[in-house]
C-alpha positions as CSV (number, residue, x, y, z in Angstrom):
1,M,33.4,36.9,19.4
2,S,32.5,40.4,20.5
3,A,31.8,43.7,18.9
4,S,34.5,46.1,18.2
5,P,35.8,48.2,21.1
6,G,33.7,51.3,21.6
7,Q,30.7,49.8,19.7
8,N,27.4,49.0,21.4
9,L,26.2,45.6,20.2
10,F,22.6,46.7,20.6
11,R,23.0,50.1,18.9
12,Q,21.9,48.9,15.5
13,P,19.9,50.2,12.5
14,R,16.2,49.9,12.9
15,A,16.2,47.3,10.1
16,V,18.3,45.0,12.2
17,F,15.8,45.1,15.1
18,A,12.9,44.6,12.7
19,V,14.5,41.4,11.4
20,A,15.6,40.3,14.9
21,F,12.1,40.7,16.2
22,A,10.8,38.6,13.3
23,C,13.5,36.0,14.2
24,V,12.2,35.9,17.8
25,V,8.7,35.2,16.6
26,S,9.8,32.8,13.9
27,F,11.8,30.7,16.4
28,M,8.8,30.8,18.8
29,G,7.3,28.3,16.4
30,I,9.8,25.6,17.3
31,G,8.9,25.4,21.0
32,L,5.4,26.9,20.8
33,V,3.6,23.6,20.6
34,D,5.5,21.9,23.4
35,P,3.2,22.9,26.3
36,I,0.1,22.0,24.3
37,L,1.2,18.5,23.0
38,P,-0.7,16.6,25.8
39,A,-3.7,18.9,25.4
40,L,-3.8,18.3,21.6
41,A,-3.6,14.6,22.1
42,T,-6.5,14.7,24.6
43,N,-8.7,17.2,22.8
44,L,-8.2,15.9,19.3
45,N,-8.2,12.2,20.3
46,A,-4.7,11.7,18.9
47,T,-1.8,9.6,20.0
48,P,1.6,11.1,21.0
49,S,2.9,9.6,17.7
50,Q,0.3,11.5,15.7
51,V,1.0,14.7,17.6
52,S,4.7,14.4,16.9
53,L,3.9,14.9,13.3
54,L,3.5,18.6,14.1
55,F,7.3,18.7,14.3
56,T,7.9,16.4,11.4
57,S,5.8,18.2,8.8
58,Y,7.1,21.6,9.9
59,L,10.8,20.7,9.9
60,L,10.9,18.4,6.9
61,V,9.2,21.0,4.7
62,T,11.6,23.6,6.1
63,A,14.5,21.3,5.2
64,V,13.4,20.7,1.6
65,A,12.3,24.3,1.0
66,M,15.8,25.5,2.1
67,L,17.1,24.2,-1.2
68,F,15.0,26.7,-3.1
69,T,15.4,29.8,-0.9
70,G,18.7,31.0,-2.4
71,W,17.3,30.6,-5.9
72,I,14.2,32.7,-4.9
73,A,16.1,35.4,-3.0
74,S,18.6,36.0,-5.7
75,R,15.8,36.7,-8.1
76,I,13.3,38.7,-6.1
77,G,15.7,40.1,-3.5
78,A,16.3,39.4,0.2
79,K,13.5,41.8,1.5
80,A,10.9,40.3,-0.8
81,T,11.9,36.8,0.3
82,L,11.6,37.8,4.0
83,I,8.2,39.3,3.4
84,T,6.9,36.3,1.5
85,G,8.1,33.9,4.2
86,L,6.6,36.0,7.0
87,A,3.3,36.2,5.1
88,F,3.2,32.4,4.7
89,I,3.8,32.0,8.5
90,V,0.9,34.4,9.3
91,V,-1.5,32.6,7.1
92,F,-0.7,29.0,8.0
93,A,-0.4,29.7,11.7
94,A,-3.9,31.2,11.7
95,L,-5.2,28.3,9.6
96,A,-3.7,25.8,12.1
97,G,-5.6,27.7,14.9
98,L,-8.9,27.4,12.9
99,S,-8.4,23.6,12.2
100,G,-10.4,21.0,13.9
101,S,-8.3,17.9,13.4
102,I,-4.8,16.8,14.0
103,D,-4.4,16.0,10.3
104,G,-5.4,19.6,9.4
105,I,-2.9,21.1,11.9
106,V,-0.1,18.8,10.6
107,G,-0.8,20.0,7.1
108,F,-0.9,23.7,8.0
109,R,2.3,23.3,10.0
110,A,3.9,22.1,6.7
111,G,2.9,25.4,5.1
112,W,4.2,27.2,8.1
113,G,7.5,25.4,7.5
114,L,7.7,26.6,4.0
115,G,7.5,30.2,5.1
116,N,9.9,29.5,7.9
117,A,12.5,28.2,5.4
118,M,12.3,31.3,3.3
119,F,12.7,33.5,6.4
120,I,15.4,31.6,8.2
121,A,17.7,31.2,5.2
122,T,17.5,34.9,4.4
123,S,17.3,36.6,7.8
124,L,20.9,35.8,8.9
125,A,22.3,37.2,5.7
126,V,20.2,40.3,6.1
127,I,21.3,40.8,9.8
128,V,25.0,40.2,8.9
129,A,24.8,42.7,6.0
130,S,23.0,45.4,8.0
131,A,24.4,45.1,11.5
132,T,27.2,47.2,13.0
133,G,29.9,45.6,15.1
134,G,31.1,43.1,12.4
135,F,30.4,39.5,11.6
136,A,30.8,38.1,15.2
137,G,28.5,40.8,16.6
138,A,25.9,40.0,14.0
139,I,26.0,36.3,14.9
140,V,25.5,37.1,18.6
141,L,22.5,39.2,17.8
142,Y,21.0,36.5,15.6
143,E,21.6,33.8,18.3
144,A,20.2,36.1,21.0
145,A,17.0,36.5,18.9
146,L,16.9,32.7,18.4
147,G,17.3,32.1,22.1
148,L,14.7,34.6,23.1
149,G,12.3,33.1,20.5
150,I,12.9,29.6,21.7
151,A,12.5,30.8,25.3
152,A,9.3,32.8,24.7
153,G,7.6,30.2,22.5
154,P,6.9,27.7,25.3
155,L,5.9,30.4,27.7
156,I,3.4,32.0,25.3
157,G,2.3,28.5,24.2
158,G,1.7,27.5,27.8
159,L,-0.2,30.7,28.8
160,L,-2.3,30.8,25.7
161,G,-2.7,27.0,25.6
162,D,-4.1,27.1,29.1
163,I,-7.0,29.1,27.7
164,S,-7.4,27.0,24.5
165,W,-5.1,24.8,22.4
166,R,-5.9,27.2,19.5
167,G,-4.5,30.2,21.4
168,P,-0.8,29.7,20.6
169,F,-1.4,29.4,16.9
170,F,-3.4,32.7,16.8
171,G,-0.8,34.3,19.0
172,V,2.0,33.6,16.6
173,A,-0.2,34.8,13.6
174,V,-0.7,38.2,15.3
175,L,2.9,38.6,16.4
176,M,4.2,37.6,13.0
177,A,1.8,40.1,11.3
178,I,3.4,42.8,13.4
179,A,6.9,41.6,12.4
180,L,5.8,41.5,8.8
181,L,4.6,45.2,9.0
182,A,7.9,46.2,10.6
183,T,9.9,44.4,7.9
184,V,8.0,46.1,5.1
185,V,8.5,49.6,6.7
186,L,12.0,49.4,8.2
187,V,14.1,47.0,6.1
188,E,15.7,48.5,3.0
189,P,16.0,46.4,-0.1
190,L,19.5,44.8,-0.4
191,P,21.2,44.6,-3.8
192,K,20.6,41.4,-5.7
193,P,23.7,39.3,-6.6
194,A,25.2,40.0,-10.0
195,V,24.6,36.4,-11.0
196,P,21.4,34.7,-9.7
197,T,22.0,31.7,-7.5
198,P,21.5,28.4,-9.4
199,L,18.9,26.0,-8.1
200,S,21.6,23.4,-7.6
201,A,23.9,25.7,-5.5
202,P,23.0,24.3,-2.0
203,I,23.5,20.7,-3.1
204,K,26.7,21.5,-4.8
205,A,27.9,23.4,-1.8
206,L,27.5,20.3,0.3
207,R,30.3,18.7,-1.7
208,H,32.6,21.0,0.3
209,R,33.9,18.8,3.1
210,S,33.7,21.3,6.0
211,L,30.2,22.4,5.3
212,L,29.0,18.8,4.9
213,T,30.7,17.8,8.2
214,M,29.0,20.6,10.1
215,G,25.6,19.8,8.5
216,V,25.8,16.1,9.4
217,T,26.9,16.9,12.9
218,A,23.9,19.3,13.2
219,L,21.6,16.6,11.8
220,L,22.6,14.2,14.5
221,Y,22.5,16.9,17.2
222,N,19.0,17.9,16.1
223,W,17.9,14.2,16.3
224,G,18.5,14.4,20.1
225,F,17.3,18.0,20.4
226,F,13.9,17.4,18.8
227,T,13.5,14.0,20.5
228,M,13.7,15.9,23.7
229,L,11.3,18.7,22.6
230,G,8.8,16.2,21.2
231,Y,8.6,13.7,24.0
232,A,10.0,15.2,27.2
233,P,6.6,16.9,28.0
234,Y,4.8,13.6,28.4
235,P,6.7,12.1,31.4
236,M,6.6,15.5,33.2
237,E,2.8,15.2,33.5
238,L,2.3,19.0,33.9
239,D,-0.4,21.3,32.6
240,A,0.2,23.7,29.8
241,T,1.2,26.6,31.9
242,Q,3.6,24.6,34.0
243,L,5.2,23.1,30.9
244,G,5.5,26.6,29.5
245,F,7.5,27.7,32.5
246,V,9.8,24.7,32.4
247,F,10.7,25.3,28.7
248,F,10.9,29.0,29.4
249,A,13.6,28.4,31.9
250,W,15.3,26.1,29.4
251,G,15.1,28.8,26.7
252,L,16.4,31.5,29.0
253,L,19.5,29.4,29.7
254,L,19.8,28.8,26.0
255,A,19.7,32.5,25.2
256,F,22.1,33.5,28.0
257,F,24.8,30.9,27.1
258,S,24.4,31.7,23.4
259,I,25.6,35.2,23.9
260,T,27.9,34.8,26.9
261,G,29.1,31.2,27.4
262,A,29.8,30.4,23.8
263,P,32.1,33.3,23.1
264,W,34.0,32.7,26.3
265,L,34.5,29.0,25.6
266,Q,35.6,29.7,22.1
267,R,38.2,32.2,23.2
268,K,39.5,29.9,25.9
269,F,39.4,26.5,24.2
270,G,38.6,27.0,20.6
271,T,35.5,26.1,18.5
272,A,36.0,22.4,18.1
273,P,36.9,21.5,21.7
274,S,34.0,23.6,23.0
275,L,31.6,21.8,20.7
276,Y,32.9,18.4,21.7
277,G,32.2,19.2,25.3
278,A,28.8,20.8,24.7
279,L,27.6,18.0,22.5
280,S,28.9,15.2,24.8
281,L,27.2,16.8,27.9
282,F,24.0,17.2,25.9
283,A,24.1,13.5,25.1
284,V,24.6,12.6,28.8
285,L,21.5,14.7,29.8
286,I,19.3,13.0,27.1
287,L,20.6,9.6,28.3
288,I,19.7,10.4,31.9
289,I,16.2,11.4,30.7
290,G,16.0,8.0,28.9
291,L,17.1,6.0,31.9
292,F,14.9,7.9,34.4
293,T,11.9,8.7,32.4
294,G,9.6,7.7,35.2
295,N,11.0,10.4,37.5
296,R,9.3,13.7,36.7
297,W,11.9,15.9,38.5
298,T,14.9,14.2,36.8
299,V,13.3,14.9,33.5
300,I,12.5,18.5,34.4
301,V,16.1,19.2,35.7
302,C,17.8,17.6,32.7
303,V,15.6,19.5,30.2
304,I,16.3,22.9,31.8
305,A,20.0,22.1,32.2
306,S,20.2,21.2,28.5
307,G,19.5,24.8,27.6
308,V,23.1,25.6,28.7
309,V,24.8,23.3,26.2
310,A,22.2,23.9,23.5
311,G,22.9,27.6,23.6
312,I,26.7,27.0,23.3
313,N,26.3,24.6,20.5
314,N,23.9,26.8,18.5
315,T,26.1,29.9,18.5
316,L,29.4,28.1,17.8
317,T,27.9,25.9,15.1
318,T,26.3,28.9,13.3
319,Q,29.6,30.8,13.3
320,A,31.6,27.8,12.2
321,V,29.4,27.1,9.3
322,M,29.9,30.6,8.0
323,L,33.6,30.5,8.6
324,V,34.5,27.2,6.9
325,S,32.1,27.5,3.9
326,P,33.5,29.2,0.9
327,V,30.1,30.0,-0.6
328,E,27.8,33.0,-0.2
329,R,26.1,33.1,3.2
330,P,22.6,32.5,2.0
331,V,23.8,29.4,0.1
332,A,25.7,28.1,3.1
333,S,22.7,28.8,5.4
334,A,20.4,27.0,3.0
335,A,22.6,23.9,2.5
336,Y,23.3,23.6,6.2
337,G,19.6,24.1,7.1
338,F,18.6,21.5,4.6
339,V,20.8,18.8,6.3
340,R,20.2,19.7,9.9
341,F,16.4,20.1,9.7
342,I,16.1,16.6,8.2
343,G,17.3,15.3,11.6
344,G,14.9,17.6,13.4
345,G,12.0,16.4,11.2
346,L,12.6,12.7,11.3
347,A,13.4,12.4,15.0
348,P,10.0,13.0,16.5
349,Y,8.3,10.7,14.0
350,A,10.9,8.0,14.7
351,A,10.5,8.6,18.4
352,G,6.8,8.0,18.1
353,K,7.3,4.7,16.4
354,M,9.8,3.6,19.1
355,V,7.3,4.5,21.8
356,D,4.6,2.6,20.1
357,H,6.7,-0.5,19.6
358,W,8.8,-0.4,22.8
359,N,8.5,2.3,25.5
360,M,9.2,5.9,26.4
361,H,12.8,5.2,27.3
362,V,14.0,4.1,23.9
363,P,13.8,7.3,21.9
364,F,15.9,9.2,24.4
365,V,18.6,6.6,24.5
366,V,18.7,6.5,20.7
367,G,18.8,10.3,20.7
368,A,21.8,10.3,23.0
369,V,23.6,7.8,20.8
370,A,22.9,10.0,17.8
371,V,24.4,13.1,19.4
372,L,27.6,11.1,20.4
373,I,27.9,9.9,16.8
374,G,27.7,13.6,15.9
375,V,30.7,14.3,18.1
376,A,32.6,11.6,16.2
377,V,31.6,13.1,12.8
378,L,32.7,16.6,14.0
379,T,36.2,15.3,14.8
380,T,36.8,14.8,11.1
381,G,36.5,18.5,10.6
382,H,38.8,19.5,13.5
383,R,41.6,21.0,11.5
384,P,39.5,23.4,9.3
385,L,37.8,24.6,12.5
386,A,41.1,25.2,14.2
387,A,42.4,27.0,11.1
388,A,39.3,29.3,11.1
389,D,39.9,30.0,14.8
390,A,43.5,30.9,14.1
391,A,42.6,33.1,11.2
392,M,40.0,35.0,13.2
393,A,42.4,35.4,16.1
394,A,45.2,36.7,13.8
395,G,42.8,39.3,12.5
396,D,41.9,40.5,16.0
397,R,38.6,38.6,15.6
398,H,37.2,41.1,13.2
399,T,38.5,39.5,10.0
400,D,36.0,39.3,7.1
401,P,34.6,35.8,7.4
402,D,34.7,35.5,3.6
403,E,38.5,35.8,3.8
404,V,38.7,33.3,6.6
405,A,36.6,30.8,4.6
406,G,38.8,31.3,1.5
407,E,42.0,30.6,3.6
408,V,40.5,27.5,5.1
409,A,39.3,26.2,1.8
410,D,42.7,26.8,0.2
411,E,44.4,24.9,3.1
412,F,42.1,22.0,3.2
413,G,41.5,20.9,-0.3
414,G,39.7,23.9,-1.7
415,A,36.1,24.1,-2.8
416,P,34.3,21.7,-5.0
417,D,35.2,21.8,-8.7
418,A,31.6,22.1,-9.6
419,I,31.4,25.7,-8.2
420,D,33.7,28.6,-9.2
421,F,33.9,30.1,-5.7
422,E,36.5,32.7,-6.8
423,K,34.1,34.0,-9.3
424,E,31.3,34.1,-6.7
425,L,33.5,36.0,-4.3
426,D,34.2,38.6,-7.0
427,H,30.5,39.1,-7.3
428,R,30.0,39.9,-3.6
């Protein structure tokens, strides 16, 4: 999973860096609120359960909106979709900072999630289409941006949150406005598809077994992931800046292993075995947090260490989705995002209810079990993943992913009858 020999992975067109920067800022939104969760609860007289809705509204709206992004992008174009999504984030992040109640922030986070969906579902396709170094190199760039955003989000959230809980929201609004301007100036319009994407395309795409398997696996993984993000800050009992540095260390490991550890493991063991190991270890770390929630240092060490396996999982899963899905990349991204963000949205809300009814230990234990169930689900898609690995290796790892996806679909039952994928491939 590396760039072609002689090519510099980071020698890219300016448009790629503009979108990558926007990706960094967009993914800041995931961990941005972590360091200020206790402060929000205190300053706005809210319970941890109410504060967890910041994740739920953001991610559930992101999930549902994913179903419409392909339909929109195929009609107004990828660049216009990116710009619209970025504009939504700027406006709703600023409104969240101006809000004076937890309900208001939760509502504005929902609008933020709408913009996030339009951006996420389109940005990967734009980077893949514009980047040099092939498909694998584009995935590495995308995951590096994701990792940097997730790492920087808590740090910026902690530093600005130490001044005021409003600071992180205004900070993202300013940074995203810069990203919006860069996108307008540097990104060239991409050609629209010959046939607009039907509104039903993402749902129909989920009838493809391999894509659905990856989506359900990611849903269960995200259940554990966002349980940790939403509730690990409370037992640490740290101030906003200290929490920011803890999650910054976590995010740095996530970014590093996204671009180094994941490719190495894939080459040595293959995609499926590497994911089995990463997901299982992640479940163990969450379980340890659940069993030793009262020990601050145990929680801190496990949270930081989880960045290693989260980085590996994110890169390998993103590549796998694109390789085993015989649909256009924006459709695959939207369908996959819809399923996985449901897990991320529901987990913090469910965790809050578990804490209210039982104690802080329970949601982490449940999260660990969910991730292990995800491993079991993933095993049902082992053969298509192995076939995709073999096809990429046979093509010296620079094979067109569309060709790989077609070969995998042909070998393992083909695509759903409801979609004429051969016709769609002809239109690419």
